[in-house]
C-alpha positions, 0 to 999 in steps of 0.5 A: 463494520464499526458499530455506533457507540454512545460512549467511547474512551477518549483514547480510542476516538482517534482510531475510531475516526480513522477506521470510519474514514477508511471504510467511507473512502472505500464505500464512497470514494476519496472525495465522497466521504464526510466528517459528519458520517464518520462521526455518526459511525464512531458515535460522537458529535461532529465537533469531536474530530477537532480535538485530534485533527485540524480539519478534514484534510488532516483527518484524511492524511492521518487515515492514509498514514495509517494505511501506509503503515499497513502497506509497508508491514504487509510488504515487509512480512512478505519479503521476510518470508523467503531468504535473499536469492530466492525468487519467491521473495520477489513474487511475495513482495509483488503479491503483497503490493497487489493484494493491498491494492485490491483490498483497499483500492480507494485508499491505494489511489489516495496514497499515490495521488498528489492531493492536498492532504498528502503533498509536501508532508514530511511524515508521508514522504518518510513512509514513501522513502521507507517503502522505496528503500525496502524494495531497493534492499530486496533487489540489492540482496538478490543481485548481491550488490550495494543497495545504493548502486545505480543498478539496484535503483534501475532494477527496483524502479523496473519492478515497481513500475510493473507491479504498480501499473498492474495494480491499477489495471486490476483495480480499475478493471482494465485487465480482464481474466478472460482476456489476459489469462496469464497467471499472476505468479508467472508474470511476477516470476518473469519480472523477477528473472530480470532481478534475481542472479543469473544462476538462480533457479526459478520454478513458476510452479512453486 
């Protein structure tokens, strides 16, 4: 939790406010946070944010951009943990996606909404493109086919639809463990079997 500060370095103010908004979104929801409370947590006046951000929407957009960086880095690290052709690479990528959604459900919801702070901004579109291309590259490497091929795009879309939908089932409490007692790793391996080469061995116990 951010501690209130009477003194701060101007170079830190931007990040302090972004961190405060990140916390508030998780506590109060995408629409429930306020600039006044973010400023209180950062220990600054309510005029301070306007040195770095145009308005409330701009502050929220930069908060989401920072979250999208974390999201991409988590998936990239997961993918890099295993070599191309290893089924665990698909599973790790899916688990990274799911873990982010669970860790930051409020931010996750905003990231995939078409709200005013995000819609039509080039920086948001660029990060979305990076994440999509990462998924395409992982799938193409597994299939040993060009990343721009139609088959790559179709398989990557199928994988994304499953993991994205499952993430929302989880954070919206629509999927109860007692009612759906299938281990997540098994589900991800099942999806991965449609993506990895047919001669790849998959062991769901790994």
